[in-house]
Backbone as a chain_set.jsonl record, in Angstrom:
{"seq": "MKRKNVISSSPLVEITLLHRAMRLELESLCELARGLEGAGAGAPALPELRARFRNFDLVFASHSAAEDDVVFPRLASAANRDVAAAAAAEHVDEAQLVDGAAAALDRAAREGVDAETVSAVQSLKEKLTEHMAREEEEIFPLLADVPDGELRRMVGLVLGPRPGPKSKSRTGPAASSEIPKPSCGDESRPGRG", "coords": {"N": [[-10.019, 98.719, -18.226], [-12.706, 98.16, -20.375], [-14.216, 100.426, -22.754], [-17.05, 100.206, -23.079], [-17.825, 98.985, -20.675], [-17.041, 100.962, -18.819], [-18.664, 103.093, -19.63], [-21.282, 102.037, -19.343], [-21.493, 101.56, -16.627], [-21.046, 103.832, -15.096], [-21.159, 107.247, -13.935], [-20.101, 108.733, -15.972], [-21.404, 108.193, -18.304], [-23.237, 110.165, -18.893], [-21.713, 112.261, -19.941], [-20.818, 111.047, -22.256], [-23.201, 110.898, -23.631], [-23.715, 113.595, -24.103], [-21.528, 114.088, -25.761], [-22.31, 112.479, -27.925], [-24.592, 113.859, -28.799], [-23.36, 116.236, -29.572], [-21.749, 115.308, -31.678], [-23.742, 114.481, -33.486], [-24.996, 116.935, -34.026], [-22.87, 118.314, -35.218], [-22.549, 116.763, -37.547], [-24.996, 117.27, -38.767], [-24.759, 120.032, -39.168], [-22.683, 120.01, -41.02], [-23.95, 118.698, -43.173], [-25.921, 120.596, -43.789], [-24.295, 122.783, -44.511], [-22.986, 121.666, -46.746], [-25.181, 121.373, -48.43], [-25.708, 123.993, -48.947], [-23.574, 124.861, -50.407], [-22.252, 126.868, -52.9], [-24.404, 128.506, -52.88], [-25.689, 131.805, -52.704], [-25.051, 134.757, -50.628], [-27.54, 135.449, -49.716], [-28.968, 133.141, -49.246], [-31.73, 131.342, -48.012], [-31.418, 129.406, -45.918], [-29.008, 129.968, -44.762], [-28.871, 131.828, -42.509], [-29.967, 130.132, -40.533], [-28.024, 128.095, -40.404], [-25.832, 129.562, -39.459], [-26.829, 130.462, -36.966], [-27.313, 128.024, -35.63], [-24.708, 127.092, -35.567], [-23.508, 129.01, -33.895], [-24.863, 128.413, -31.51], [-23.915, 125.795, -31.124], [-21.223, 126.411, -30.72], [-21.342, 127.743, -28.242], [-22.084, 125.621, -26.531], [-19.929, 123.858, -26.969], [-17.709, 125.455, -26.112], [-18.291, 125.878, -23.397], [-18.455, 123.223, -22.462], [-15.856, 122.231, -23.051], [-14.274, 123.962, -21.491], [-15.175, 123.261, -18.951], [-14.343, 120.584, -18.828], [-11.581, 121.048, -18.935], [-11.253, 122.414, -16.521], [-12.226, 120.654, -14.57], [-12.283, 117.765, -15.167], [-9.776, 117.082, -16.426], [-7.731, 118.014, -14.589], [-8.286, 116.261, -12.449], [-7.819, 113.836, -13.651], [-5.082, 114.12, -14.14], [-4.101, 114.07, -11.528], [-4.918, 111.568, -10.683], [-4.166, 109.615, -12.533], [-2.691, 110.099, -15.102], [-0.644, 112.516, -16.105], [0.37, 113.304, -18.621], [-1.532, 112.471, -20.554], [-3.721, 114.013, -19.758], [-2.693, 116.621, -20.135], [-2.264, 116.575, -22.9], [-4.881, 116.274, -23.867], [-6.051, 118.663, -22.952], [-4.508, 120.476, -24.412], [-5.393, 119.835, -26.955], [-7.934, 120.936, -26.842], [-7.374, 123.651, -27.067], [-6.393, 123.799, -29.703], [-8.697, 122.933, -31.015], [-10.487, 124.972, -30.396], [-9.444, 126.972, -31.96], [-10.055, 125.93, -34.477], [-12.841, 126.079, -34.316], [-13.126, 128.846, -34.21], [-12.123, 129.431, -36.753], [-14.038, 128.189, -38.407], [-16.262, 129.682, -37.66], [-15.483, 132.191, -38.619], [-15.396, 131.605, -41.357], [-18.109, 131.129, -41.81], [-19.128, 133.646, -41.201], [-17.981, 135.076, -43.288], [-19.285, 133.795, -45.364], [-21.822, 134.78, -45.008], [-21.573, 137.24, -46.114], [-20.515, 136.773, -48.67], [-21.421, 134.379, -49.694], [-21.767, 130.756, -49.645], [-19.009, 128.732, -50.001], [-16.608, 126.252, -51.167], [-14.565, 126.427, -49.294], [-15.865, 127.265, -46.979], [-17.495, 125.026, -46.425], [-15.461, 123.15, -46.072], [-14.209, 124.137, -43.753], [-16.16, 123.718, -41.76], [-16.459, 120.948, -41.987], [-13.836, 120.043, -41.373], [-13.694, 120.805, -38.698], [-15.707, 119.155, -37.618], [-14.569, 116.593, -38.065], [-12.194, 116.706, -36.501], [-13.203, 117.222, -33.894], [-14.825, 114.987, -33.527], [-12.929, 112.92, -33.523], [-11.502, 113.695, -31.24], [-13.423, 113.526, -29.144], [-13.982, 110.79, -29.23], [-11.469, 109.813, -28.502], [-11.316, 110.798, -25.886], [-13.354, 109.266, -24.716], [-12.417, 106.666, -25.178], [-9.77, 106.59, -24.137], [-9.417, 108.374, -21.921], [-11.683, 108.216, -20.158], [-11.621, 105.458, -19.269], [-9.315, 105.64, -17.679], [-10.26, 106.978, -15.526], [-11.718, 105.189, -14.14], [-11.246, 104.2, -11.57], [-11.908, 106.234, -9.882], [-14.008, 107.209, -7.268], [-17.589, 106.686, -7.466], [-19.229, 108.74, -6.389], [-17.59, 110.998, -6.506], [-17.175, 111.064, -9.271], [-19.812, 111.581, -10.096], [-20.124, 114.168, -9.075], [-18.163, 115.489, -10.594], [-19.193, 115.079, -13.206], [-21.585, 116.473, -12.937], [-20.575, 119.07, -12.669], [-19.41, 119.371, -15.179], [-21.605, 119.136, -16.927], [-23.377, 120.999, -15.924], [-25.884, 122.787, -13.927], [-29.065, 121.244, -13.406], [-32.547, 120.336, -13.215], [-33.45, 118.147, -10.538], [-34.545, 114.665, -10.226], [-36.91, 114.685, -8.676], [-37.861, 117.192, -8.866], [-40.454, 119.466, -9.298], [-40.94, 121.927, -10.343], [-39.681, 124.116, -12.823], [-36.934, 125.883, -12.478], [-34.36, 128.358, -12.459], [-31.442, 128.411, -14.654], [-32.244, 126.62, -16.739], [-34.955, 127.073, -17.073], [-35.105, 129.636, -17.813], [-35.473, 132.178, -20.313], [-33.271, 133.369, -21.142], [-29.952, 132.801, -22.16], [-27.57, 131.513, -20.033], [-24.404, 132.886, -19.061], [-21.391, 131.122, -19.533], [-19.521, 129.904, -16.75], [-16.883, 129.256, -16.601], [-13.684, 128.958, -18.174], [-11.919, 130.399, -21.013], [-12.524, 133.549, -21.015], [-11.719, 135.677, -22.462], [-11.708, 135.256, -25.133], [-13.325, 136.04, -28.167], [-16.812, 135.48, -28.441], [-16.793, 133.543, -26.546], [-17.5, 132.608, -23.198]], "CA": [[-11.45, 98.476, -18.348], [-13.219, 98.471, -21.709], [-15.062, 101.605, -22.834], [-18.455, 99.863, -22.869], [-18.015, 98.767, -19.247], [-16.94, 102.249, -18.144], [-19.836, 103.892, -19.978], [-22.531, 101.467, -18.835], [-21.51, 101.43, -15.176], [-20.436, 105.012, -14.52], [-21.789, 108.537, -14.218], [-19.515, 109.284, -17.196], [-22.32, 107.957, -19.415], [-23.887, 111.422, -19.24], [-20.822, 113.022, -20.822], [-20.821, 110.396, -23.572], [-24.447, 111.281, -24.303], [-23.49, 114.947, -24.622], [-20.638, 113.926, -26.914], [-23.113, 111.957, -29.035], [-25.416, 114.972, -29.292], [-22.473, 117.172, -30.265], [-21.374, 114.689, -32.965], [-24.909, 114.536, -34.374], [-25.189, 118.318, -34.466], [-21.796, 118.625, -36.173], [-22.881, 116.118, -38.823], [-26.118, 118.017, -39.328], [-24.214, 121.308, -39.652], [-21.94, 119.705, -42.255], [-24.93, 118.437, -44.237], [-26.53, 121.873, -44.153], [-23.278, 123.559, -45.226], [-22.795, 121.058, -48.084], [-26.368, 121.697, -49.212], [-25.679, 125.42, -49.29], [-22.39, 125.191, -51.2], [-22.587, 127.536, -54.158], [-25.518, 129.432, -52.667], [-25.274, 133.172, -52.422], [-25.153, 135.252, -49.262], [-28.946, 135.579, -49.342], [-29.623, 131.826, -49.159], [-32.632, 131.337, -46.851], [-30.987, 128.525, -44.831], [-27.726, 130.406, -44.208], [-29.013, 132.309, -41.127], [-30.161, 128.978, -39.655], [-26.717, 127.461, -40.243], [-25.01, 130.409, -38.597], [-27.395, 130.459, -35.612], [-27.05, 126.71, -35.039], [-23.273, 127.018, -35.289], [-23.258, 129.817, -32.69], [-25.333, 127.616, -30.367], [-22.949, 124.718, -30.933], [-20.018, 127.015, -30.163], [-21.581, 127.977, -26.813], [-22.034, 124.327, -25.849], [-18.551, 123.369, -27.067], [-16.815, 126.254, -25.277], [-18.611, 125.601, -22.004], [-18.09, 121.829, -22.191], [-14.396, 122.113, -23.053], [-13.746, 124.667, -20.32], [-15.483, 122.455, -17.766], [-13.412, 119.442, -18.827], [-10.263, 121.579, -18.582], [-11.253, 122.834, -15.127], [-12.676, 119.62, -13.632], [-11.919, 116.385, -15.505], [-8.358, 116.882, -16.712], [-6.914, 118.065, -13.369], [-8.496, 115.03, -11.678], [-7.093, 112.799, -14.384], [-3.651, 114.325, -13.909], [-3.747, 113.644, -10.166], [-5.267, 110.158, -10.463], [-3.658, 108.605, -13.458], [-1.706, 110.359, -16.132], [-0.499, 113.946, -16.431], [0.614, 113.494, -20.048], [-2.801, 112.338, -21.272], [-4.52, 115.19, -19.403], [-2.106, 117.795, -20.8], [-2.511, 116.452, -24.343], [-6.307, 116.54, -24.119], [-6.264, 120.102, -22.762], [-3.894, 121.157, -25.562], [-6.299, 119.637, -28.092], [-9.032, 121.905, -26.719], [-6.889, 124.929, -27.603], [-6.392, 123.647, -31.164], [-10.083, 122.837, -31.479], [-11.081, 126.316, -30.298], [-8.99, 127.696, -33.153], [-10.867, 125.433, -35.592], [-14.171, 126.664, -34.155], [-13.008, 130.244, -34.63], [-11.966, 129.433, -38.209], [-15.335, 127.872, -39.008], [-17.12, 130.848, -37.427], [-15.055, 133.228, -39.572], [-15.841, 131.175, -42.694], [-19.557, 131.342, -41.882], [-19.333, 135.098, -41.275], [-17.656, 135.454, -44.67], [-20.36, 133.254, -46.205], [-22.972, 135.681, -44.893], [-21.302, 138.38, -47.01], [-20.098, 136.393, -50.017], [-22.005, 133.103, -50.088], [-21.115, 129.541, -49.146], [-18.125, 128.121, -50.992], [-15.955, 125.018, -50.714], [-13.776, 126.738, -48.101], [-16.811, 127.27, -45.857], [-17.848, 123.632, -46.16], [-14.26, 122.502, -45.559], [-13.971, 124.583, -42.371], [-17.119, 123.026, -40.892], [-16.124, 119.527, -42.06], [-12.597, 119.823, -40.618], [-14.05, 120.893, -37.287], [-16.443, 117.932, -37.27], [-13.636, 115.469, -38.022], [-11.282, 116.857, -35.363], [-13.928, 117.062, -32.638], [-15.263, 113.59, -33.446], [-11.747, 112.159, -33.091], [-11.17, 114.075, -29.869], [-14.41, 112.956, -28.219], [-13.756, 109.338, -29.196], [-10.249, 109.585, -27.721], [-11.671, 110.984, -24.478], [-14.144, 108.119, -24.271], [-11.624, 105.425, -25.257], [-8.528, 106.638, -23.368], [-9.476, 109.117, -20.663], [-12.693, 107.685, -19.251], [-11.138, 104.259, -18.563], [-8.338, 106.02, -16.66], [-11.013, 107.497, -14.383], [-12.557, 104.095, -13.632], [-11.029, 103.973, -10.141], [-12.405, 107.377, -9.116], [-15.288, 106.815, -6.665], [-18.786, 107.146, -8.174], [-19.686, 110.023, -5.854], [-16.739, 112.049, -7.077], [-17.492, 111.131, -10.698], [-21.106, 112.27, -10.226], [-19.855, 115.581, -8.848], [-17.443, 115.984, -11.772], [-20.133, 115.106, -14.33], [-22.482, 117.585, -12.677], [-19.871, 120.319, -12.979], [-19.209, 119.444, -16.633], [-22.888, 119.325, -17.615], [-24.058, 122.167, -15.39], [-27.052, 122.52, -13.101], [-30.313, 120.85, -14.051], [-33.479, 119.894, -12.185], [-33.327, 116.776, -10.06], [-35.661, 113.814, -10.636], [-38.12, 114.963, -7.923], [-38.204, 118.599, -9.042], [-41.73, 119.664, -9.984], [-40.936, 123.209, -11.054], [-38.464, 124.411, -13.576], [-36.391, 127.179, -12.111], [-32.943, 128.476, -12.751], [-31.058, 128.659, -16.044], [-32.96, 125.8, -17.721], [-36.286, 127.614, -17.278], [-34.985, 131.017, -18.254], [-35.381, 132.38, -21.761], [-31.958, 133.937, -21.382], [-28.883, 131.813, -22.09], [-26.611, 131.971, -19.029], [-23.01, 133.006, -19.447], [-20.599, 130.069, -18.914], [-18.784, 130.419, -15.61], [-15.484, 128.88, -16.627], [-13.082, 128.962, -19.508], [-11.206, 131.576, -21.466], [-13.545, 134.553, -21.3], [-11.164, 136.744, -23.287], [-11.904, 134.92, -26.539], [-14.62, 136.478, -28.673], [-17.783, 134.416, -28.582], [-16.652, 132.6, -25.45], [-17.642, 133.112, -21.848]], "C": [[-11.913, 98.942, -19.73], [-14.175, 99.658, -21.652], [-16.518, 101.279, -22.507], [-18.744, 99.657, -21.39], [-17.971, 100.077, -18.474], [-18.205, 103.051, -18.385], [-21.097, 103.341, -19.319], [-22.605, 101.456, -17.315], [-20.996, 102.672, -14.458], [-21.254, 106.264, -14.808], [-21.245, 109.187, -15.498], [-20.416, 109.084, -18.413], [-22.985, 109.266, -19.847], [-23.014, 112.277, -20.158], [-20.792, 112.382, -22.202], [-22.096, 110.734, -24.34], [-24.353, 112.707, -24.849], [-22.571, 114.895, -25.836], [-21.425, 113.452, -28.136], [-23.967, 113.07, -29.64], [-24.56, 115.973, -30.059], [-22.056, 116.611, -31.629], [-22.53, 114.751, -33.962], [-25.144, 115.956, -34.889], [-24.1, 118.728, -35.453], [-22.083, 118.002, -37.538], [-24.011, 116.868, -39.516], [-25.659, 119.369, -39.878], [-23.431, 121.104, -40.952], [-22.895, 119.468, -43.425], [-25.573, 119.731, -44.712], [-25.547, 122.726, -44.948], [-23.057, 122.99, -46.63], [-23.979, 121.386, -48.99], [-26.414, 123.143, -49.659], [-24.492, 125.802, -50.173], [-22.811, 125.746, -52.562], [-23.733, 128.521, -54.021], [-24.965, 130.807, -52.317], [-25.5, 133.552, -50.97], [-26.603, 135.35, -48.788], [-29.685, 134.259, -49.236], [-30.467, 131.755, -47.887], [-32.144, 130.484, -45.67], [-29.679, 128.975, -44.182], [-27.867, 131.001, -42.799], [-29.233, 131.166, -40.126], [-28.837, 128.287, -39.38], [-25.857, 128.266, -39.271], [-25.52, 130.398, -37.154], [-27.122, 129.122, -34.916], [-25.577, 126.555, -34.709], [-22.94, 127.828, -34.037], [-23.719, 129.064, -31.438], [-24.377, 126.469, -30.069], [-21.692, 125.258, -30.26], [-20.178, 127.266, -28.664], [-21.47, 126.675, -26.019], [-20.602, 123.803, -25.829], [-17.63, 124.123, -26.108], [-17.04, 125.956, -23.797], [-18.164, 124.19, -21.607], [-16.572, 121.667, -22.106], [-13.78, 122.774, -21.833], [-13.994, 123.857, -19.054], [-14.584, 121.219, -17.696], [-12.023, 119.905, -18.405], [-10.172, 121.88, -17.086], [-11.503, 121.701, -14.143], [-12.089, 118.241, -13.949], [-10.408, 116.22, -15.652], [-7.461, 117.047, -15.481], [-7.06, 116.795, -12.521], [-7.771, 113.874, -12.339], [-5.599, 112.903, -14.113], [-3.242, 113.841, -12.526], [-3.975, 112.143, -9.95], [-4.49, 109.193, -11.332], [-2.49, 109.068, -14.313], [-1.673, 111.827, -16.527], [-0.338, 114.172, -17.937], [-0.679, 113.428, -20.86], [-3.668, 113.562, -21.0], [-4.003, 116.433, -20.118], [-2.361, 117.756, -22.303], [-3.965, 116.76, -24.678], [-6.614, 118.02, -23.961], [-5.668, 120.89, -23.924], [-4.758, 120.998, -26.813], [-7.464, 120.623, -28.035], [-8.624, 123.267, -27.276], [-6.906, 124.873, -29.133], [-7.815, 123.622, -31.708], [-10.789, 124.186, -31.411], [-10.666, 127.156, -31.494], [-9.76, 127.235, -34.39], [-12.289, 125.983, -35.527], [-14.143, 128.114, -34.626], [-12.875, 130.349, -36.148], [-13.274, 129.137, -38.921], [-16.295, 129.039, -38.831], [-16.769, 131.968, -38.404], [-15.503, 132.878, -40.994], [-17.34, 131.394, -42.854], [-19.899, 132.831, -41.906], [-19.052, 135.603, -42.699], [-18.753, 134.979, -45.619], [-21.595, 134.15, -46.16], [-22.808, 136.9, -45.81], [-21.133, 137.962, -48.465], [-20.737, 135.104, -50.538], [-21.165, 131.933, -49.591], [-20.294, 128.925, -50.274], [-17.477, 126.868, -50.399], [-15.135, 125.247, -49.449], [-14.659, 126.749, -46.846], [-17.143, 125.838, -45.45], [-16.654, 122.903, -45.541], [-13.987, 122.882, -44.103], [-14.899, 123.854, -41.398], [-16.798, 121.53, -40.851], [-14.862, 119.204, -41.258], [-12.855, 119.863, -39.118], [-14.751, 119.614, -36.835], [-15.48, 116.749, -37.121], [-12.734, 115.529, -36.79], [-12.014, 116.62, -34.045], [-14.419, 115.628, -32.454], [-14.117, 112.706, -32.967], [-11.433, 112.435, -31.619], [-12.135, 113.444, -28.867], [-14.254, 111.442, -28.116], [-12.526, 109.013, -28.361], [-10.531, 109.784, -26.222], [-12.393, 109.75, -23.947], [-13.326, 106.828, -24.226], [-10.424, 105.429, -24.313], [-8.671, 107.272, -21.992], [-10.475, 108.51, -19.689], [-12.239, 106.398, -18.566], [-10.102, 104.576, -17.48], [-9.006, 106.568, -15.398], [-11.854, 106.419, -13.701], [-12.404, 103.883, -12.133], [-11.463, 105.147, -9.267], [-13.767, 106.979, -8.55], [-16.482, 107.447, -7.392], [-19.278, 108.503, -7.683], [-18.89, 111.181, -6.419], [-16.989, 112.189, -8.573], [-18.817, 111.856, -10.931], [-20.931, 113.777, -10.044], [-19.164, 116.198, -10.064], [-18.387, 116.111, -12.968], [-21.108, 116.258, -14.158], [-21.84, 118.923, -13.003], [-19.658, 120.479, -14.483], [-20.52, 119.766, -17.349], [-23.653, 120.543, -17.123], [-25.301, 121.793, -14.616], [-28.275, 122.149, -13.939], [-31.245, 120.336, -12.964], [-33.243, 118.439, -11.799], [-34.561, 115.979, -10.429], [-36.963, 114.119, -9.899], [-38.581, 116.406, -8.088], [-39.492, 118.732, -9.851], [-41.733, 120.966, -10.77], [-39.607, 123.397, -11.758], [-38.027, 125.811, -13.206], [-34.931, 127.19, -12.461], [-32.695, 128.608, -14.235], [-31.858, 127.863, -17.062], [-34.333, 126.364, -18.025], [-36.26, 129.028, -17.837], [-34.931, 131.099, -19.772], [-34.029, 132.957, -22.139], [-30.909, 132.846, -21.254], [-27.86, 132.311, -21.086], [-25.202, 131.995, -19.594], [-22.223, 131.876, -18.787], [-19.728, 130.655, -17.807], [-17.315, 130.055, -15.635], [-14.972, 128.937, -18.053], [-12.407, 130.267, -19.804], [-12.211, 132.62, -21.902], [-13.017, 135.692, -22.154], [-11.366, 136.481, -24.772], [-13.257, 135.41, -26.994], [-15.55, 135.275, -28.84], [-17.719, 133.379, -27.487], [-16.934, 133.346, -24.156], [-18.538, 134.212, -21.69]], "O": [[-11.531, 100.021, -20.183], [-14.856, 99.877, -20.65], [-17.152, 102.0, -21.737], [-19.782, 100.095, -20.893], [-18.779, 100.286, -17.569], [-18.762, 103.628, -17.451], [-21.9, 104.11, -18.789], [-23.702, 101.35, -16.765], [-20.55, 102.574, -13.315], [-21.961, 106.33, -15.814], [-21.871, 110.096, -16.042], [-20.219, 109.73, -19.441], [-23.266, 109.458, -21.03], [-23.528, 112.945, -21.056], [-20.745, 113.087, -23.211], [-22.071, 110.844, -25.566], [-24.856, 112.991, -25.936], [-22.811, 115.583, -26.828], [-21.234, 113.957, -29.242], [-24.049, 113.2, -30.862], [-24.991, 116.5, -31.085], [-22.012, 117.343, -32.618], [-22.324, 115.039, -35.141], [-25.456, 116.148, -36.065], [-24.386, 119.422, -36.429], [-21.882, 118.645, -38.568], [-23.971, 117.071, -40.729], [-26.121, 119.8, -40.935], [-23.508, 121.923, -41.868], [-22.679, 119.973, -44.527], [-25.747, 119.935, -45.914], [-25.925, 123.328, -45.953], [-22.952, 123.747, -47.595], [-23.8, 121.647, -50.18], [-27.083, 123.478, -50.636], [-24.408, 126.938, -50.639], [-23.624, 125.151, -53.27], [-24.007, 129.288, -54.944], [-23.903, 130.933, -51.709], [-26.06, 132.785, -50.187], [-26.862, 135.336, -47.585], [-30.912, 134.251, -49.144], [-29.979, 132.073, -46.803], [-32.436, 130.82, -44.522], [-29.279, 128.422, -43.157], [-27.032, 130.694, -41.948], [-28.74, 131.227, -39.0], [-28.555, 127.929, -38.237], [-25.233, 127.705, -38.37], [-24.722, 130.33, -36.219], [-26.743, 129.097, -33.745], [-25.225, 125.957, -33.692], [-22.163, 127.369, -33.2], [-23.03, 129.081, -30.418], [-24.063, 126.198, -28.91], [-21.159, 124.639, -29.339], [-19.246, 127.026, -27.897], [-20.837, 126.635, -24.964], [-20.117, 123.356, -24.789], [-16.859, 123.506, -25.373], [-16.083, 125.802, -23.037], [-17.57, 123.994, -20.547], [-16.068, 121.031, -21.181], [-12.874, 122.221, -21.211], [-13.126, 123.773, -18.185], [-14.117, 120.853, -16.617], [-11.36, 119.239, -17.61], [-9.142, 121.633, -16.459], [-11.047, 121.766, -13.001], [-11.466, 117.621, -13.088], [-9.826, 115.31, -15.061], [-6.506, 116.284, -15.332], [-6.085, 116.31, -11.946], [-7.178, 113.033, -11.664], [-4.93, 111.895, -13.882], [-2.164, 113.269, -12.359], [-3.301, 111.523, -9.128], [-4.188, 108.076, -10.913], [-1.409, 108.484, -14.25], [-2.575, 112.315, -17.206], [-0.867, 115.148, -18.468], [-0.892, 114.245, -21.756], [-4.288, 114.094, -21.922], [-4.791, 117.215, -20.649], [-2.642, 118.788, -22.912], [-4.245, 117.436, -25.668], [-7.365, 118.579, -24.76], [-6.262, 121.87, -24.374], [-4.846, 121.912, -27.633], [-7.928, 121.092, -29.074], [-9.438, 123.957, -27.89], [-7.383, 125.804, -29.782], [-8.101, 124.223, -32.744], [-11.601, 124.505, -32.279], [-11.452, 127.964, -31.988], [-10.085, 128.048, -35.256], [-12.877, 126.315, -36.556], [-15.033, 128.555, -35.353], [-13.447, 131.25, -36.761], [-13.586, 129.767, -39.932], [-17.06, 129.357, -39.742], [-17.659, 132.618, -38.952], [-15.937, 133.752, -41.744], [-17.794, 131.803, -43.923], [-20.86, 133.234, -42.563], [-19.78, 136.438, -43.235], [-19.108, 135.68, -46.566], [-22.324, 134.267, -47.144], [-23.793, 137.51, -46.226], [-21.54, 138.677, -49.381], [-20.596, 134.784, -51.718], [-20.018, 132.096, -49.176], [-20.81, 128.634, -51.354], [-17.77, 126.48, -49.268], [-15.024, 124.348, -48.616], [-14.24, 126.293, -45.782], [-17.078, 125.486, -44.272], [-16.817, 122.13, -44.597], [-13.577, 122.035, -43.309], [-14.464, 123.422, -40.331], [-16.86, 120.915, -39.787], [-14.823, 118.203, -40.542], [-12.308, 119.061, -38.361], [-14.422, 119.059, -35.786], [-15.571, 115.992, -36.154], [-12.534, 114.519, -36.114], [-11.514, 115.906, -33.175], [-14.424, 115.115, -31.335], [-14.309, 111.846, -32.108], [-11.137, 111.518, -30.855], [-11.706, 112.89, -27.855], [-14.383, 110.876, -27.03], [-12.532, 108.049, -27.595], [-10.037, 109.022, -25.391], [-12.081, 109.252, -22.865], [-13.521, 105.996, -23.339], [-10.087, 104.391, -23.744], [-8.116, 106.775, -21.012], [-10.153, 108.308, -18.518], [-12.457, 106.257, -17.362], [-10.016, 103.866, -16.478], [-8.391, 106.614, -14.332], [-12.619, 106.716, -12.783], [-13.345, 103.429, -11.483], [-11.393, 105.062, -8.041], [-14.603, 106.459, -9.289], [-16.408, 108.58, -7.869], [-19.702, 109.331, -8.489], [-19.449, 112.22, -6.769], [-17.014, 113.303, -9.095], [-18.931, 112.656, -11.859], [-21.524, 114.567, -10.778], [-19.526, 117.286, -10.51], [-18.383, 117.129, -13.661], [-21.426, 116.95, -15.125], [-22.492, 119.811, -13.554], [-19.717, 121.593, -15.005], [-20.54, 120.578, -18.273], [-24.501, 121.066, -17.846], [-25.732, 120.64, -14.632], [-28.483, 122.675, -15.032], [-30.782, 119.939, -11.895], [-32.882, 117.611, -12.635], [-35.539, 116.556, -10.903], [-38.036, 113.841, -10.436], [-39.592, 116.8, -7.507], [-39.609, 118.182, -10.946], [-42.455, 121.091, -11.759], [-38.566, 122.897, -11.331], [-38.666, 126.797, -13.572], [-34.335, 126.147, -12.729], [-33.619, 128.884, -15.001], [-32.133, 128.369, -18.15], [-34.844, 126.162, -19.127], [-37.284, 129.547, -18.282], [-34.408, 130.203, -20.435], [-33.682, 133.025, -23.318], [-30.972, 132.042, -20.324], [-27.325, 133.408, -21.248], [-24.86, 131.223, -20.49], [-22.365, 131.676, -17.581], [-19.252, 131.784, -17.924], [-16.562, 130.503, -14.771], [-15.746, 128.962, -19.01], [-12.328, 131.146, -18.946], [-12.7, 132.583, -23.031], [-13.777, 136.583, -22.534], [-11.21, 137.391, -25.586], [-14.248, 135.221, -26.289], [-15.146, 134.211, -29.308], [-18.502, 132.429, -27.488], [-16.654, 134.538, -24.025], [-18.72, 134.704, -20.576]]}, "num_chains": 1, "name": "protein.A"}
C-alpha cells in the first residue's frame, strides 16, 4: 500500500503529523544555530536555542521510547522482525546524536557557537529526517493490515493522553504547568525519562 493511502486512511496520520512538527522544529533549530555561528557565549538568542533544543529532546525521547515499546514490537509480530529491529537500533544511534548536539550546545553556552555546534544540530536534523521518512515509507505500510482499533490504541500510546473531542475541561498533563515525566524509555540516560 502506498504511503499516501496509509496516511490518509489510518490513525497513523497522527504520528506523521508529529513527525512533520519535529522536522519543522529541527529545521528551525538549524536556522537559529546557523544564525548564531560565530556569536559569543553571551549571544541573546543562545538561551532560546538551548531551551528549544531541550524541549525537542523531551519530545524526541518520549516519542522514540513509545515507538520502541509499542509500534516496533507490533511490527515484529505482524510483519517483519528485521525492519523493527533496524528501526529500534536507529533510535539508539539517534539518541547519541541528540546527546552530541546537546553537548555542543552546552559548550556553546561557555565558548560561543562555532561550526562544530552548527554541524551537530544539522547532522541530527538530517539523520532524524531520514529516519522519520523511512518509518512513514517502510514501516507504516507494513502496519496496514493491523485493525484500526488496535492502530488507534497504538497511536494513543505513542502520542500520550490528550482530551477527547467532547471534553469541556482541560485536566491532566496537558493542563498542568508542569511537564510530566515520560513513562517509558531509557530513564538512565541523562536528560531522558
